[in-house]
ROLUM-248836 format. One record per residue: residue in one letter; x, y, z of N, C-alpha, C, CB in turn. Coordinates in pm, whole numbers, plus 50000, padded with zeros to 5 digits. Glycine has a CB too. Layout:
AXYZXYZXYZXYZ...
END
This chain:
M376377180392225377367169692232378167168692102376697156292261T377487170191988378167169591859379187180691845377157170391745G378807192791895379737203991888380967201691972379067216591932V380797195392088381957192392174382877182492106381497186892309I382297172092047383117161991978383877168391863382237150491926A383197177191786383877183791675385017192491724382887192291595A384817199391836385867207791891387057199391937385337216092008I386757187991998387837178992042388607173591923387277167392126Q387877169691818388547164691698389447175291637387517159891595H388947187791630389757198691575390987201091661388917211591564H390807201091790391947203291880392957192091867391467204392025R392457179791854393357168391839394177169391712392557155491839N393507172891600394227174191473395277185091479393247176991360H394947196191547395907207091561397127202591641395247219291627L396877195591753397977190791835398827180691760397447184591964R398167172091685398897161691612399817167891506397927151891546C399337177891433400157184491332401337191791396399307194391250S401077198491508402147205691576403227196191625401597213691692R402807184991682403797175491735404587168891623403107164791820R403937166091512404667160091401405707169891345403687155891289L405377182691343406347192591298407547192891391405707206391290V407277192291522408387192091619409237179691600407847192591762V408587168191577409327155791557410217156691434408357143891544I409697162291325410487163591202411727172191227409637169691089V411557183291296412687192091326413727184791411412217204791397L413257177691514414197170491600414917159391525413457164691720V414207152491435414857141991355415967147891269413817134791266I415697159291205416717165691121417937169391204416137178291053V417707175191320418837178991407419607166691452418327186691530A418897155991488419557143791533420387137591422418537133791584V419837137291300420577131591187421837139591159419687131291061L421727152791162422907161091141423957158491248422527175891139G423507156691371424467153691477425147140291457423767153891611L424367130191416424957116991390425927117291273423867106791363L425607124791169426497125891054427817132491093425827133890942S427747142291180428977148891223429867139391301428667161091308I429227130491379430017120491452430617110291356429157113391558S429827105991257430327096191160431517101691083429227092191063A431507114491053432607120490977433927119791052432297134890944L433877119391183435117118891261435867105691245434797121191409R435157095191203435827082291184436867082791074434797071491153H436697091590977437617091990862438977097690898437017100090750D439097103391012440397108891054440637105091199440447124291034A440877092291223440997087291360442187093191434441107072291358S443187097591361444377102991427444087115791505445467105691326L442977122491468442637134991537441787132791662441897144291442I441327120591680440387117991787440977120991925439917103591782F442267118491938442887119492070443357133592103444057110092079R443117142892014443417156792047442327162192141443517165491919R442747170192237441837174692342440637182292285442567183392440E440887191192191439787199092139438787190492063440317210092049V439307179891995438417170891924437597162392022439217161791830L438267157792128437547150092228436447158392292438507145092335D436737171092318435727179892375434537181492279436327193692407E434867182692150433797184192051432947171592042434397187491914V433607159892039432867147292031431977145492154433847135392019T432527148692271431727147492394430517156592389432587150792517G430727168992346429607178292339428547173992241430097191892301V428977169192124428007164692023427247152392072428737161591889T427967143092138427327130992188426257134292291428367121592249V426627143192384425647147192486424437153792420426297156792588A424697162392320423607169192252422697159292181424157179292153V423287149292115422487139492043421647131192139423387130391959V422257127092253421497119492352420317127492403422407115292468L420547140292430419447148792478418357150092371419977162592517I418787151392246417817152592137417027139792121418517156092005V417727128492130417057115592117416037113892229418077104092118T416417117692351415497116592463414267125292441416197120492593A414507137692398413387146692372412507141392260413897160592337L413137135692157412377130192045411517118392090413317125891933A412107109892175411337098592227410147103492309412217089592313G410377113992388409287119392468408187125192383409817129892561V408557132692279407547138592192406777127692120408197148092090Y407487117492073406797106492005405817099392099407817096391949S406287096692222405427089692318404157097492344406177087192449V404317110492366403137118692393402267119692269403557132792440M402897121492154402127122792030401337110092001403057125991912A401947098492028401307085891993400247081592094402337075191980D400467084892220399617079192323398957089292415400417069792404F399047102092384398447112192468396937112492442399077126092442V396247121992500394797121792500394207120792360394267134192567F394787127592262394187127992129395027120292028394017142592082W395457108192066396357100991976395587094691859397117090192053E396367088891769395827083591644394767072991665396947077891561G394887064991770393957053991792392557058291829394477045191896W392357071291857391017075891895390307083091781391107084992017Q390707080991660390067087891549388577084691541390757084291418Q388207072691576386797068691569386117069591705386677054591515G386727076791798386117078191931386677068292030384617076691922L386257069592155386717060792261386217046592238386247065892398P387117036692235386697022892210385677018292314387907013492210D384677010992268383587006292354383796991392386382207008592286P384016987992514384266973892548383006965792572385136973192669S381836971792555380596964892592380316952592505379436974492583H380886952292384380616940992295381756930692295380386945992154L382696932292387383766922492396383226908992444384866927392491F383916898392404383676884592448382426878492387383576884192598E381776885492294380626879492226381076868192135379866890192145S382236870092070382726859691979383226847392054383836865291891S383596848892182384116837592258383046830992346385276841992344E381796835692335380746830792423380496815892403379456838492401R380616811292279380316797292249381586788792238379526796192120M382726794692260383976786992254384116778392379385186796492240D384546766192360384716756792471386186756692512384236742392433S386526764492616387916765392661388076758192794388356780092673P389116749992809389336742892936390006751593042390196730492911H390346763793009391126772293100390206781293182392136780693021R390476782093312389736790793402390596802393452389206782793520H391886800793445392826811093493393706815393376393696805793612F393836828393355394586833793243395736842293296393676842093149V396956837793268398166844593316398736852593199399236834193371V398766865793214399186874793106400556880393141398146886293083Y401536878393052402896883393077403116896693007403946873093031L403616906693083403966919793030405456921893048403156931193100D406166923792939407626924392941408126938192986408186920992803G409456938993003410086951493045410326960992929411396948593114I411076971792955411226982492856412096978392739411806994692922H412756966692747413586962292634412746957292518414536951292679Q411456954992540410606949292435410356959392325409276944592494T410546955092200410326963892086409206959091995411596964992007E408776946692012407696941291932407066929692008408206936691792E406126922691945405386912492017406246900492055404226907991935S407236897191976408106885892009409046889792123408906881291886H409466879792201410316882192316411756877992285409786874692439P412736883992354414126879592337414276864892377415076888392422P415356858292330415506843792355415446839892503416816839092299R416116847392590416106843792732414706844792791417066852792810V413986855292752412616856892802411726845692748412046870692762S411916841992622411126831092564411376817992637411456829492414D412646815492671412956803292747412306803592885414476801592761F412336815292948411696816893079410196814093069411946831093134L409546819492967408106817592951407766802992920407556826592840D408656796092848408436781892823408446773992954409516776292727V409396777293042409466770493171408246773693256410756774393247L407816786393253406626790393329405376783293276406426805693322E405296782093145404136775393084404046760893127404206776392931Q405206754593141405226740593185404926739293334406586734393154G405206749993411405046749193556403646752093606405976758593621I402826759293529401486762593576400536750893555400946775093503N399416751293624398446740393618397776739393481397386742093726A397136728193458396536725693327395356734993297396066711293318D394686739893404393546748793380393966763393370392526747193491M395266765993360395796779493343396386781093203396866782593451L396166792593144396696795493011397636807593020395546798192909L398846806092969399806816992966399626824792836401256811792979V399336837592849399156846392733400386855192722397856854992746K401126853892612402366861492595402326868992462403596852092600G403356876992439403436884392313402646897192312402966875792204I402226902192429401516914992434402536926292447400506915392552E402526935592353403436947092356402776957792442403746952492210A403306959592564402646968192662402916982992642403076964292799Y403836986492551404247000492541403747007292415405747001392546T402847000692344402137007092234400657004392252402647001892096I399837013692204398407011992216397837004792094397717025592233M398567005491982398116998391864398076983291891399027001491744P397336975491811397196961291839398516953691837396256955191740V399526958791768400796951591758401916960691802401036946491615G403146956891769404296964091821404636976691744405456955291822L405716983191788406146995691726406406994091577407387000891794R406976982691540407386980691401406206980991306408126967491387A405016977091354403846976191267402906987991277403096963691297S403296998291349402457010191360402317016591223403047020291462S401107018391176400867022091037401467035490999399397022391010Y401387045691089401827058891051403297061391082400987069091120S403977051691146405407053491174406187040691143405617057591320Q405617032291057406217019391028407617020790971405347011590932W407787029690873409097031190810410127035790911409017041090694F409737045190997410677050691094411197039791188410027061891175W410277031791245410697021691341411467010391274409497016191415Q411047006491153411796995991084413227000591056411096992190952R413397013191014414737018390989415527019191118414657032090923L414877022991228415567024091355416047010491403414657030491460F415207000091390415606986691431416756981491344414396977091424A416706984691214417776980391123419106986891162417426983990978L419086999691192420307006491236420797000891368420057021491249Q419876997591456420236992191587420966978891573418996990491674E420596971091474421156957591461422336956891364420086948191416Q422396965891263423336963591153424346974891131422566961591029H424156986691189425056997791158426456994891209424527010891218P427486997591128428866994291169429387002991284429796995691051I428817014591308429287023391414428537019991543429087038291376G429297016291644428697012091770427877022991836429747007591863L428327035491824427607046391887426207047991830428387059491872I426087046491697424777047691634423877036191677424917048091480R424437024191686423647012791735423147015391876424486999691731F424027020991960423647023992097422537034392102424857028892176L422667044992021421667055692024420307050791975422137067491938C420307041991874419047036691825418377027991932419267028591696A419157019492000418597011492108418127020492222419637001392159F418897031092247418517040492352417197047292320419617051092371F416987050492194415737057092153414537048192182415777060592004V414647035292144413537026092164413227024792313413877012192104Q414267023092395414027021192537413577034192603415287015992605A414057045692552413597058492605412097059992582414357070192541N411627055792465410187056292437409417047992538409897051292294N409927035892569409227027192663409297032292805409797013292656V410437038292843410557043892978409547055092997411997049193002I409387063392896408437074392905406997068992916408567083792782K406727057792849405407051692862405147047393007405277039592767V406177042093071406037038393212405727050793296407327031493264G406417061893263406157074293335404737079293313407137084893292I404237078293190402867082493162401867073893238402577081993011S402137060793242401237051693312401127055093460401707037393296S402227059793520402227062793663401667076493695403617061693718D401437084793593400957098393616399477098293651401217107093492R399117105593755397737105693802396797112693703397647112493936R397317121893622396467129393530396227121893401397087142893501Y397297117193337397187111293204397297096093206398257116993114G397777090393318397917075893326396637068193303398477072193457P395507072493362394267064893340393877063393194393147071293413V394197073293111393877072392969394667061092904394157085692897M395977061092927396817050692868396537036992929398297054292886N396297036493060396037023693125394727017593077396007025593277Y393737026093048392487020792994392727014092859391447031992980E393497020592773393767014892641394557001992652394527024992553L395507001292747396256988892766395336977792817397426990992862A394446981192910393496971192960392606966092848392646977093073L392186975092761391346971092648392126962192552390796983392574K393386965392533394236957392444394396943192499395616963992427I394616942092630394746928892694393426921292683395166930392842A392306928192705390986921692698390726916092559389876931492737R391136923692458390936918792320391756906292295391326929692219R392986905892348393796893792331393166882192407395246896292380L392656884692526391996874092603390796868492528391566879192740E390046877392465388896872792387389346863392276388146884792327G390486866492215390986858292105391446844492146392096865392038V391776842592275392246829392321391156821792397393476830892410G389906826692389388786819092445388316823492582389156805092451F388806834592632388346839492763386896844192754389236850892813H386116840492856384756845792870384456847293019383706836492800P383866858393061383636860693204382816849793272382956873793223S381936843193199381066833093260381826820393296379926829693167R382996818193235383756805893260385066808393334384046798993130A385626820393321386936823193380386816826293528387606834893307S387866823193602387916826093746388706838693776388516814393820R389746841493696390576853293723391536855493608391356851593856V392146867493611393236870993521394416875193608392826882493421V395586870093577396796873293653397756880593560397466860293713L398146892693598399116900393520400496898693582398716915393515V401416893193506402796891493551403656901693477403316876893526G404176911593549404936922293486406386922493529404296935593515Y407286921993432408716922793463409206937093449409536913493370S409966941993547410576955293546409496965893524411676956193435G409616974093417408596984193389407246978293359409026992593274G407206965593320405926958793300405126957693428406156945093242G405816958693545405106958693672404226971093686406086957993787E404746982693644403956994993647402776993993552404817007093610M403006988493432401926987193336400846977693389402476982093202A401256967093458400296957493512399466963793623401026945093565I400126970693717399396976993827398476987993774400376982793932G398956995493674398127006093618396877001093550398927014093522A396976989593483395846984493404394936975093482396356977493281A395356970593600394646959793670393196963193700395366956493800A392946974693764391576978093804390666979793683391576990893888M391166986093578390356988193459390096974993386391026998093364L391096966193384390916953193322389876945093397392246945593316Q389846946593530388866939493611387446944093578389156941793759K387276956793552385956961993516385526957193377385956977193520I386496956193286386166951793150385856936893145387326955093055C386656928993218386536914393209385556908493310387886908093230H385176916193412384196911793512384666899293588382866908893445V385966898093608386536887593692387646893793775387076875593606P388026887693888389136893093968390436893393889389326884794096V391196903893909392516905393847393556906993957392556917693749Q394626899593949395716900794045397016903793971395856887994130V398016908494045399266912993985400436906094054399406928393996I401386901493973402666896394022403756903993950402796880894000T404606911194023405716918293961406996910293980405876932494020V407836910293878409146903893883410196914693864409286892493775C410996917393968411946928493965411216941293924413116925593867G410046943293979409156953893933409626967893965407826951893992V409496976693867409716991093885408356997693867410806996793782F407757001893976406407007593967406227018294073405346996593984S405247026994049405047038794132404147036194251404477049794050G403187027194237402177025494341401067035694332402827026294476N401067043894226400007053894209398727047894154400477064894118G398807035894100397637029794037396507027294136398037016793970D395287027194084394107024794165393987009794192392827030094095L394307005794316394296991694352393156988294448395616987894414T392196997294465391166995294565390346982594541390247007094568S390206978594415389416966694385390276954394358388546969294265V391596955794372392516944594347392916938494480393776949394267D392656925494498392896918994627394306913494642391916907994646H394926909594532396206902694544397286909494460396056887994502V398376913294525399576918094458400776911094522399716933794468A401646905694441402836898894491404056904394420402736883494471M405186904194490406446909394435407506898494443406896922094511V408126895494329409306886794325410496895994307409216876094209V411376896594406412466906294407413806899194425412266916794518G414856905494374416216900494391416946908494497416976900794259S417776901794577418496908694684419566918094630419136898594777R419956916394503420986924894443420446932294321422206916494405D419226936894331418586943794218418606958894244417126938694198P419556966194186419616980594210418536988394136420976985894169V418036982994025417036990293945415716990994020416836983393807A415256979694073414006979794148414116988294273413606965494185T415296988194337415506996594456415447011294419416846993294522L416087014794307416047028694261414627032894227416957030494139G413847023794169412457026894137411647030294260411827015394064R411927023294369411187026094492411527039994545411497015494599I412787044094529413187057494573412617068094480414727058594580A412617065194350412147074994251410647077694264412467070194111Y409907067894315408467069494333408157070594481407687057694269P408037082594535407847084194680406527078694731407927098694715G405577075894641404307070494685404437056994752403377069394570R405547050094734405767037094797406517038194930406527027994703L406937050294967407647052295094406647053795208408567064695086F407047049395327406147050095442405877064495485406747042295559L406647073995433406477087995470405167093795416407647096095420L404567087095318403317091795260402227081295285403467094495106P401667080995406400717070495442399407070895365400407071295586L399087082395301397817083495229397957080395080397267097395246S399127075995036399287072294895398477059694865400777070094860N398157057894738397377046094698398027033094743397187045894548W399337032294728400067020094761400007017094910401517021194715N400257027094994400267024895138398857022395192400877036995208R397857028895136396487026195179396077011995142395517036195117W396517007195026396186993594985396826983495080396646990994839Q398086985895118398786976495205398166975595345400236980395216R397486986095388396866985595520395636976595523396496999495564T395056973795410393846965495405394066952195334392736973095335R395206950295273395496937895200396836932195248395526940395047S397086919895208398336913295245399236912195121398066899195306L400366919095124401316918695013402256906795029402126931895005H402306898294930403216886794932404526890694864402576874394863R405606888194933406926892094883407816879594878407566903294972Y408376876894761409266865394742410666870694709408736855894629S411576869294802412926874494784413856863094742413446881194913I414616865494637415556855494585416966860594607415306852494433D417716853794688419046858194729420026857694612419556849494844G420726868994591421746869694487421256873894350422406856694476M419956874494329419416877794197419466892794172417976872694182S419866896494052419916910494011418756913293915421286913793943H418866924393841417746928693758417746921893620417786943693740N418896919893562418966913793429420346907293411418696924393318G420586902493289421876896393259422026882493318422976905193310D423266878493339423576864993386423126862393529425056862493375S422806872793604422296870993739420856875893752423196878393840G420186877793639418826882693638417796871493646418576890893516P416526874993646415466864793661415346855293542414146871493683F415896859093426415786850493308417046841893288415526858993184S418006843193376419246835493362418996820893400420366841493451D419906812293356419766797993386419766795393536420896790093319H420516803393610420666800893754419406804293832421836808993808Y418716815193796417596819993876416226817693812417766834693902R416196813193689414926811393618413976802193694415166805893478G414506790793740413666781193810413106786693940414456768693839Q413906794394013413436800094139412326810394116414596806594215V412456818394011411416828293980410126821393940411886837793867V410216811293856409026803793815408376797193936409406793193709A409196791594026408646785194146407896795294233409766778494227A408436807594244407776817894323406436821894261408686830294337I406406823394128405156826994061404126815894077405416829693911C404546803494057403616792294071403116790994215404286779094026R403986793994312403566793694452402486803994479404776796094545E402646816094425401656826494442400346822794373402186839794388L400436817094254399226812794184398476802094263399576807494044E399216793194325398586782494405397936788194531399626771794443L398586797694596398056803594719396746811294695399086812894781T396636817294579395486825994552394446819494462395956838794488T394576806594437393596799594352392316797294431394176786094301D391196800594372389906797794436389666782794441388746804894361R389246778394555388996763994571387506761394591389786758394690
END
């Protein structure tokens, strides 16, 4: 056994060094591409020449492709089988909740919110924060809303605080918010969201998804322990996932149920998810959807496991034995002024979530 562990550690270190070298090369290429675009600003009169426009278009496409590839390499390097968080071996959840055993908590139901791919750190954007405030006021007194969980990193906190890439992410966020060139701001924001999109893809993958979903479930369990959750007193955990957070919630639900030893249910809001997750032990899944949400519709097409053409998929097999609750909100889109966090639809989304919580509450 010791020899196997040593071989795995050696293989992990080799993979990590190789991926970091690839990342460094891609960063250099991306920076050179961005510098070439920045240089064009000094001679704006040439921009409208056809050959210059062709060059700018080509460079932009190349940079976007490089940024996407860089995000993919980073995602795999950070969260793949031999990532940094496993240096001390696979985390052991058997000693969880010992510190909360003597805590006197009035809460029996724990509602955990998982944000969409726009999330870059533990804090939420203003609209999402307002939505969570309304949801917190709408749930019953014996329910606790747990927020601020960064679902797209395995480290305890967000991308900005990752120890081995802290400088990189802090610089990227600064460029995203303060750089005078709009294209660079866009590319930096694109990089962050590309990283999160790839995490959603990893979560839905049948081969590597269970590894990442286990770590996310463990991360959620640790946060629950910190707010007073204990299996002997709690009745359930409810994962509320918005957009890509729906995939993360479905992926982690079964494993979280095993760790916490209480029923776990899932509520997706404009959810984009594959249905590949193991839901055999999950009794309740609900969907809050908008009638004008093209993103969630595209997600259903992109993941064929949710189509009726594949009756043996995890999602379709689950639906044959369980009852899926669907709450449709007329006119609601995926985000923006007509999204679930807007002033117009926020109350309806909260009402749908509270209705589902009431229907599935143990009496």
